[in-house]
Structure formats: structure tokens, C-alpha cells
C-alpha positions in Angstrom: -11.2 -207.5 -81.9 -7.8 -206.1 -81.0 -8.3 -203.2 -83.5 -11.6 -202.3 -81.9 -9.9 -202.4 -78.5 -7.1 -200.0 -79.7 -9.6 -197.5 -81.2 -11.6 -197.5 -78.0 -8.6 -196.5 -76.0 -7.2 -194.1 -78.7 -7.8 -191.1 -76.4 -5.0 -192.4 -74.1 -2.4 -192.1 -76.9 -0.2 -189.1 -77.5 -2.2 -186.3 -79.2 0.1 -186.5 -82.3 -0.3 -190.3 -82.6 -4.1 -190.4 -82.7 -4.2 -189.9 -86.4 -7.1 -187.4 -86.2 -5.2 -184.3 -87.3 -6.0 -181.0 -85.7 -9.3 -181.2 -83.8 -11.2 -178.3 -82.4 -9.7 -179.2 -79.0 -6.2 -179.0 -80.4 -7.0 -175.6 -81.9 -8.5 -174.4 -78.6 -5.4 -175.7 -76.8 -3.2 -173.7 -79.1 -5.2 -170.5 -78.7 -5.3 -171.0 -74.9 -1.6 -171.5 -74.8 -1.1 -168.2 -76.7 -3.6 -166.4 -74.5 -2.1 -167.7 -71.3 1.3 -166.4 -72.2 0.0 -162.9 -72.9 0.1 -159.9 -70.6 -3.7 -159.5 -71.1 -4.3 -162.9 -69.5 -2.0 -162.1 -66.6 -3.8 -158.8 -66.1 -7.2 -160.6 -66.0 -5.9 -163.2 -63.5 -4.4 -160.5 -61.3 -7.6 -158.6 -61.4 -9.7 -161.6 -60.3 -7.2 -162.3 -57.5 -7.2 -158.7 -56.4 -11.0 -158.6 -56.3 -11.1 -161.8 -54.3 -8.4 -160.5 -51.8 -10.2 -157.2 -51.4 -13.4 -159.0 -51.0 -11.9 -160.9 -48.1 -10.7 -157.7 -46.5 -13.8 -155.7 -47.0 -16.1 -158.6 -46.2 -18.1 -159.2 -49.4 -20.9 -161.7 -49.0 -19.8 -165.3 -48.8 -21.7 -166.1 -52.0 -19.6 -163.6 -53.9 -16.4 -165.0 -52.4 -17.5 -168.6 -53.3 -18.3 -167.5 -56.9 -14.8 -166.0 -57.3 -13.1 -169.0 -55.8 -15.1 -171.3 -58.1 -14.3 -169.2 -61.1 -10.5 -169.4 -60.3 -10.6 -173.1 -59.7 -12.6 -173.8 -63.0 -10.2 -171.6 -65.0 -7.2 -173.4 -63.5 -8.6 -176.8 -64.4 -9.4 -175.7 -68.0 -5.9 -174.2 -68.4 -4.2 -177.3 -67.1 -6.0 -179.5 -69.7 -5.5 -177.1 -72.6 -1.9 -176.2 -71.8 -0.9 -179.9 -71.3 -2.2 -180.7 -74.8 -0.2 -177.9 -76.3 2.9 -178.9 -74.4 2.7 -182.5 -75.5 2.4 -181.4 -79.2 5.4 -179.1 -78.9 7.3 -181.8 -77.1 6.6 -184.3 -79.9 7.6 -181.9 -82.6 10.9 -181.1 -80.8 11.6 -184.8 -80.4 11.0 -185.5 -84.1 13.3 -182.6 -85.0 16.0 -184.0 -82.7 15.6 -187.4 -84.2 16.1 -186.0 -87.7 19.2 -184.1 -86.6 20.6 -187.2 -84.9 20.0 -189.2 -88.1 21.8 -186.6 -90.2 24.8 -186.6 -87.8 25.0 -190.4 -87.9 24.8 -190.4 -91.7 27.5 -187.8 -91.9 29.7 -189.7 -89.4 29.2 -193.0 -91.2 29.6 -192.1 -94.8 31.0 -188.6 -95.1 27.8 -187.0 -96.2 24.1 -186.7 -95.6 21.9 -189.0 -97.7 18.9 -187.9 -99.7 16.4 -189.4 -97.3 18.0 -187.8 -94.3 18.2 -184.5 -96.1 14.4 -184.7 -96.8 13.7 -185.6 -93.1 15.7 -182.5 -92.0 13.7 -180.3 -94.4 10.5 -181.7 -93.1 11.6 -181.3 -89.5 12.1 -177.6 -89.9 8.4 -176.9 -90.4 7.2 -179.7 -88.2 6.2 -177.5 -85.2 3.5 -175.8 -87.3 2.1 -179.2 -88.5 1.9 -180.8 -85.1 
């Protein structure tokens, strides 16, 4: 019963610990993160904000103003969800890399060299960001 309980609440776990690999949502989050950091996205957001501000000054119908405000709010909520997923994955990859570096430093400090297992962990950590 405990196993069924944990699978039911699996969605509350860190994205990299769910054991489901890269889902469509994860792929969408990565694409959204790349898009949100582009100049194209900034231009689109600036254009929407300018149209909204000009509409307030010129006096566009309240329905148009409401539509623009709703579009901006919806886009904001979607971006928060998508970017948070992408941020958590990058954070996890960085932490695993730091753990591998710390283990290598400890091995070197203790025995004068890096062990075979630690060396393999370091090699795996180099490409970890793409996997997570």
C-alpha cells in the first residue's frame, strides 16, 4: 500500500527523481526556456505591452483591453510553470556535478589520487546537463 501511495504522489517529487525520463512537458519546458531567453520573445512581449499601453491611452474598447490583459496573464502563468521545471532540472544537474567534484577532491585528499569509480562519476557529470 505504501508503494501505491508513493506513486500517487509522484508528481510532487523533483522532476529528475520521478523516473519517467524526458516527458513532453519536460521537452516543452526546455523549448520555452530557450524561447524566453531569446530576443524574439522579448520583442513579442514588448509589442503586446506597447499595444496594451497605447490602447489605454487611445481608448480602445474595454473588451480589447481585457483580452490583452488576459493574454498577458495567461502567458505569465504558463511561463512560470515551464521555466520552473527547466530551472529545477538545471539545478539538479549542477548539484550532481558538484557532488562528483567534491567526491573527487575528497578521494584525492584522502589517498593521493582519484579512484576509478570517482573518475567515472566525474566523466558522467560532464555530460549530465544534457541528460537531465
